[in-house]
C-alpha positions in Angstrom: 188.8 185.2 41.1 190.5 182.5 39.0 189.9 179.0 40.5 191.3 175.6 39.5 190.1 172.1 40.0 191.9 171.7 43.3 189.9 174.6 44.8 186.6 172.8 44.2 187.9 169.4 45.1 189.0 170.7 48.5 185.4 171.8 49.0 184.3 168.3 48.0 186.8 166.9 50.5 185.2 169.1 53.2 181.8 167.6 52.3 183.3 164.1 52.5 184.6 164.8 56.0 181.1 165.9 57.0 179.8 162.6 55.8 182.4 160.7 57.8 181.4 162.7 60.9 177.9 161.3 60.4 179.1 157.8 60.0 178.5 157.9 56.2 181.0 156.7 53.6 183.1 159.9 53.1 182.3 161.0 49.6 181.7 164.6 48.7 180.5 166.4 45.6 180.5 169.9 44.3 178.7 171.2 41.2 180.2 174.4 39.8 179.4 176.7 37.0 181.2 179.9 35.9 183.7 179.5 38.7 181.1 179.4 41.5 179.6 176.6 43.6 176.0 175.9 42.6 175.5 172.9 44.9 177.5 170.7 47.3 176.6 167.5 49.1 177.9 164.4 50.8 176.7 160.9 51.1 173.5 160.5 53.2 172.5 156.9 52.4 172.6 155.7 56.0 171.1 158.8 57.5 168.2 159.0 55.1 167.9 155.2 54.6 168.0 155.9 50.9 170.2 153.9 48.5 170.1 156.7 46.0 171.4 159.3 48.5 174.9 159.4 47.0 176.8 162.8 47.1 176.5 163.2 43.3 172.8 162.5 43.2 172.1 165.0 46.0 174.3 167.7 44.4 172.6 167.2 41.0 169.1 167.4 42.5 170.1 170.5 44.5 171.6 172.2 41.4 168.5 171.4 39.3 166.4 173.0 42.0 168.7 176.1 42.3 168.8 176.6 38.6 165.2 175.6 37.9 166.2 173.3 35.1 167.3 169.6 34.6 169.9 170.3 32.0 173.1 171.2 33.7 175.0 172.2 30.5 178.0 174.3 31.4 178.5 172.6 34.8 181.5 170.7 36.2 180.9 168.1 38.9 183.7 167.5 41.4 183.5 164.2 43.3 186.0 162.7 45.7 185.4 159.1 44.5 184.8 157.8 40.9 181.1 157.6 40.4 179.1 154.4 40.4 176.8 153.3 37.6 173.8 155.0 39.1 175.6 158.3 39.5 177.3 158.1 36.2 173.9 157.6 34.5 172.5 160.7 36.3 175.6 162.7 35.2 175.0 161.7 31.6 171.3 162.4 31.7 171.7 165.8 33.4 174.0 166.9 30.5 176.9 167.9 32.8 179.8 169.0 30.6 182.7 167.8 32.8 183.5 165.5 35.6 186.5 165.8 37.9 187.1 163.1 40.4 189.7 162.1 43.0 190.2 158.5 43.9 189.3 155.5 41.6 186.8 153.0 42.7 187.9 149.5 41.6 184.8 147.9 43.0 182.0 150.1 41.6 183.6 152.8 39.4 181.6 153.5 36.2 183.9 156.1 34.7 187.3 154.3 34.3 187.5 151.3 36.6 184.7 148.9 35.6 182.9 150.8 32.9 183.2 153.9 30.8 179.7 155.3 30.9 180.6 159.0 30.5 182.4 158.8 27.2 180.3 156.0 25.6 179.3 156.8 22.0 176.2 154.7 22.4 174.7 157.2 24.8 173.1 160.5 23.9 175.7 162.6 25.8 179.4 162.3 26.5 181.5 164.5 28.7 185.1 165.4 29.5 186.6 163.5 32.5 189.6 164.4 34.6 190.7 161.9 37.2 193.2 161.9 40.0 192.7 165.4 41.4 193.8 165.2 45.0 193.5 161.4 44.7 195.8 160.7 47.7 193.8 162.9 50.0 190.5 161.5 48.7 191.7 157.9 49.0 193.2 158.4 52.4 189.9 159.7 53.8 188.1 156.6 52.6 190.9 154.2 53.9 190.9 155.9 57.3 187.1 155.7 57.5 187.0 151.9 56.7 189.9 151.2 59.0 188.0 152.8 61.9 184.9 150.8 61.0 186.9 147.5 61.2 188.5 148.2 64.6 
């Protein structure tokens, strides 16, 4: 089966919706290799009372456990929101080859918005980045979540 980036981003959006149902900020992540999902996750920061429980971090940890290795060479990470500095650092250090994300994060984005950590020549690993995949859907999910929180 031939799959494209929108296929995996739709799975990440399902994860983001699961986060919203728990009252978590709706961000979802999927780590894929060779056209298959290795791990998927959503934000659990509030539920676990853990500031590191971002969707990306959980998906990376899960993939490392599944594959029994910390180097995730050959992997693509799909995330509904541009990763923050913590997650961008984990992406670099886990040697993920490619990041695909949906909506930009002008307040905390460490890929394009505030910083460019993933393609920084000063670091030991750089990766390919594709942004804007299903950006409207990803952004709308976040906007709706925060609108409900404010009312």
